[in-house]
Every structure is written in structure tokens, then in C-alpha cells.
N, C-alpha and C positions, 0 to 999 in steps of 0.2 A: 524099800528104798526107791526100786526104779518105777515102779506105778505111781509113787508118790509125786516123782520127778515129773510125771505127764501129766500132773493137775492143771489145766488151764486156769481155772477159778477158783480160790480156796475153800475147803468145807465148810469153813466156819464163818463165811460173808456176813455183814449186817450191813448192808444197803438199803438205805429209805426209799425203797421203790414205791411203796403207796405215796409217801411223801411228796414224791415229782409226779402221782399220776395225772395232776392238768397240765404237765407239759407234755405229757405222752400223751394223754388225750388231744392236745393242739395239734400236734402232730401229726396223729391218727386223722383229726377233722383235714388239715391242710391237704394228706394224701389223700384221702377219700373224694372231696371235692376237686382237686384236679386230676384225678383218675376218670371221675364223671365225667369231668370237664373233656376230656381227651374223648373218651367214649363215644360223646355226643356229638362232636366236634369232627373228629378223623376220622370216627368209625373203627371197626378192625379191619384188616384186610384177610377177608374169608379165603382158604385157599379152594383148591378144585374140590375137594371132600365135600365144601358146602355151596359152592355158586356153579359147579359144573364146569366141566371142559375136559381136555385132554394131556396127557401126559405122556412124554415120548423120553426113553433112557437110550443116549447110544453110548460105545466106546470106539475109542478112534486111536488109530496107530503111535499119535503124537500130539504133542498140545496144539491146538490151532489157535488162530488170531479171534479172540472172542467178539471183539467190536467188529470186527467184519461180519462173521456169522449172524449178530443182532439185526445189523444195519441189514442185512440180505433177510431175515426172518421179518422184520417189518416193512419190509417192501412187497412182502406176498399180500398183503390187505387183508390179515385174518385178525387183526384188531390188537389188542396190547399184549404181545407175544415175550414171554420171558425166557432167559437164558443163563443156567448156572454150573460150575462144575459140582460135580456129586461125589465129593471124595478127592479123588485123584484128581489131575489137570486133565487126563486122558478121557475121563468119563463125565459126560454132559447130561444135565437133565432142561428138555422142552416144555414149557407149558403153554398150553394154548387155551383161549378164551371158546367159551361153546358158542358153535356156529349158527347162525338163524337156520332153521330148517329139520331134515330130518336124519337118519343113520347114514343116509349117502353122500348129505352136505359135508359132514362131519370125517367122515372116510377121505371125500375130495381133499379136504383140509390138509390130511396127514400125508397122502400121495403128495401135494404141492411140497410139504417142507420137508419129505424123503427126497424128491427130486431136485429141491436145493441142495440139500445137505452131499448129495450124491456130485453134484457139480461143483460144489464150492470145496470140499475133502476130497482133496486128488489121491492121498494115499487109502484111502477106504473107511469105511466105519463097521461096526458091529451094532446092529439094531437089537437091545436087548429085552426091552417090553414097550407097549403100546398099552395106557390104559383109558378109558372115557366114561366120566361120570355123567348121569345128565342131571338136568335141572330140577326135576320129581325127586330124585335119590337126594340130590344135596338138601333141599328142603326138609325132606325127611329125616335127614342127619342133623339137621342144628335142631329138630324137635326135639329128636330122641336125645341129643347132648346136654338140650337145655333142661331136660326132664330127669337125667341122669344123674345132673348136679340137683336140682332141687329135690327129687327123692334121698340123694346120700345125706343131704344136709336135713331133712325130715328125719330122716333114721337118727341122725345121730344125735339129735334132739329130744328123739322119744328115749333112748340109749342112756341119754345124761339124766335124763328125766327120773327113769326110773332107777338109776344108778346112784343116784345123789338127790336132789331136788329140784322143782321146776326152774328157781332160781340160777342153779349150776347150768342147768340147759338154755337157759336166755342167754346167759353170758358166753358160754360155750359157742354158740351159734352167731353172735356179735362179732366174737375172736373170728369165726370161719368164714364169714361174711366181709370181714375186714380183710383178709386174706387173698382171699377169691376177688374183691373189688380190684384191687392193689395190683395184682399179676394182670388182670384183664385190662387194666389202665396202661401198663407198661407196653403190654402188646400194640394198644391202640397209641398209644406215643412214640413206639419204635416202629409202626407200622410191619411187625413180624409176621409173619405168615399167620394166620391160626386156624389150626387145622383137627382132624379127630385128635392125633397125638398129643395136641395143645388140652383138650377136654380130658384126654386120661390124665396130663398132669395136675388138673385143676382138682381132679378125684385123688390122686395120690397126694397132694399139697394137704388136703384136705384128712386125711387119713392120718399125716404124718403130725400135721398139727393138733389133732384133737388127742392124738396119742399126749404128747406132751403136757396138754390142759389138764388130762385126766389126773396125769400123775400130780401135778401143781392141785388140782382141787381135791384128790385126794389126801393129800399133807393138809391142807386148808381145815378138811374136816375133822381131823385127827387132830390138830393144834387148838381149834373149836373148842373140840370137848375137854382136850387137857388143860386151856386157859381159860377159864369159864369167866374171870373176873380183870383178867387181861383187856387194856383197849383193842378194839376191833382190829385197828390198822396195825398196831405192833403183832397181834396174832398171825396177820396175813404176811407182815415183814417176814417173821419167823418161817412163816411155810413157804414161802419165794426163796428166801435164802437158803434152806432147808434141801432144795431140788435144784439150786443153781449150777451148780459144778455138774450134775446129771445132766440138764439141760443142753449147755452149753458143748459137754464132750460129745453127745450125741450130734447135736449139728453140726459141729467141726468133723468129725469120721465121716458124716454122711456126705460132707462138700466135699470132702476130700476123694470119695469115690468119683461124686457129680462134675469134678474138674477133670479127674482122668475121663471122662466119658467125651466131655465139651474139648479134651486136646484131643483125641482120638476117634471118637464115633462116628467122625465124618457129616454128611449135610443131613443125613437121612432123619437122624434123631437131634439134627441141633435146636430147632425151635423147643422140643420136648425136654430138654436137657436146660435150656433156657430159663424154661418156664419152671423147671426144679429148683435151679441155683435159687432166683428170686424169691421162690415161694417159702425154701425153707429157711432163707434169715428172715422174710417178713412173719411167718409163721412162729419162729424161735422169738421175734420181738412182742407179736401179739399174746402168747402165751404168758409172758413176763408181764408188761405193761398193759395190758390191754383186757384179757379175758378176767382176771383177778382182780383188778381194779374196778370193773363193771361190777363186782360182787358187793362193793362198797353200795352200791346204790339201793339194796334189797336190807331187809330186816333180818339177818341170819341170827341174830341174839335173842328172837322172839321164844324159842321156844327153850334156850338156854335159859333165859331170866326166869321162866316160870317153874325151871328144876330148881335156879339158884334159891328162889323163896320157899318151895318145899323142905329144900335142905336145911335152912335156917329155923323154919319151924320146927321141922323134926329135932332139930338141937338144940332147941329151946325148951322142946317140952320133955327132953330126955334131961336137961339140968335141971327142971324141977320136978 
């Protein structure tokens, strides 16, 4: 009784999801168009991982006036310097763009920042870390991140192709591309920092989404064998509805953990968690309203029709 009370979606739902696929496709097309528009016009706010630069983390004795420190940093003529809290109010993160010149020029920029901090922060501070990423490394990380996404999608396509049929693989990749583009579009629209942790989040979203999609596809294949003479749309509705409770419950429990990380995880993993939360939501949507409806464009009943004809012939011969 207790477990039954925890059900968010009843197990015997009969939603006409396939009947609403045109509305879902229209919403997805609008979302994809907006995402691509923002990516093309606003671009991504690449972090130091990709652009190159220096990160300085310090801990102060008390909360400092951040606006005063920002003005002082920008007066150093080091380019667009960012300053933000790093979890607690006494933990600060300073990001310097890459300076034109060799390593000595980068070191000089760091010295200018630390000298300013020593002058402005009267109670003293603790220098926790200083990291420098060169432009060449940043370009290599961009290529590596892009290749990681492409190879993961390719591997998923091959797996679904072997596990089911090529039509299922195409539908799964369409849903995954939908999720990835929407998530990247969100980062472009909000200008959130796009770094290596965001790439990791995209790969995790792909894995989560394909897990849900495989469960639905497995039930679709089972129902296609069970209901050979039922309308294809109705068969898909039965399959999706039979897994709907499981899909929603899995997403909700995952989101509860991510919300806890969002509230208490701090600035370090903020972008990572933001991407995952949005990715889980959009991935759940695509598993239900994108992946399976895309299969409606393929003739999945081609083999089943042949089987039905052979069964009818066999039945007529037996009667004779």
C-alpha cells in the first residue's frame, strides 16, 4: 500500500501520446530553432578550459566588498577579469583572460593581481591555487570534447542498431541530438560558462536519455509482436503508457538528488548540475514524445505483414 501511494503516474494510463505527436514535434522544432539561433548569434561562453587563461582561488578572513575588488581588478588593464564567490562568502575565484606574450607575461599578470589583493584585503588572505591553461591546450580540449560527443553518439547508434533495428537507432539518435542541442542552446541563451564539466554533463545526459529510450523501445518491440493486427499508433501508445510510470519515477528521483547538489554543492559544480537538471527534464520529454513518435515514420510492420500472410496461408491449408 505504501509503495502504491508513491506512484506519481498510475500504472494503467491510456494517454494518446502518438495522437499528440504533431504538437510535440512542433514544440521540438521551435526549441531546436531557438537553440540553434542562440548558439549562432550569442555563441557559447567558453570557460578557461577552452579559451585559455588563469584561475586564482583565495580565501579571505571575512566577507569582502566584491564590487570594490572588481573595480580594482578591472583597473589593472588585464582584460575582462571576473570575480565570484566560490561556495562561501570568504572563498573567491578570480579568472584572468590569457595575456599576450609568454609565460613570464602570465606570471607578471598574476603578480599584479596578488599585489592588488594584498593592498586591498587588509585582514590578509590565503592563496589556495593558481592554474594556467594555454590557448593550444584549450583548442585541443575543444576538439577532444567534440570528438567525445560524436563518438558517444556513434557508439549509441551502433548499439541500438545491433540491439534492435536500424530504424530504432535513427530514432534514438534523433532524440539524443534533440537533447544535446537544447542543452547547449540553454547555455548559449543564459551565457553560462561552458567548460569540461559541461561536456561531461552532456555525455551523462546522453547515457540517461538512451537508458529511458531503450526501455520504451524494448516494450515497443514486444507489443509489435503481441499485437500484430492492431493499428500501429495504438501499439505505440500501449508501449509508451506501460513504461510511463517507470520513466517519470526514475526522472523524479534523479532530480531530487540533483536539486540537493544544486542547493548545497557550491559554485564548483554549478554549471554541471544546471546542465544535468535541464538535460534530465528534456531527456524524459524526448524519450516519450520524440524517440517513439519518430518510429512512426518507418515501416516497422513490413516484416510483421509477411508473417501475418504466411500464418493466414498456413491456416487455410490446415482447414482444407
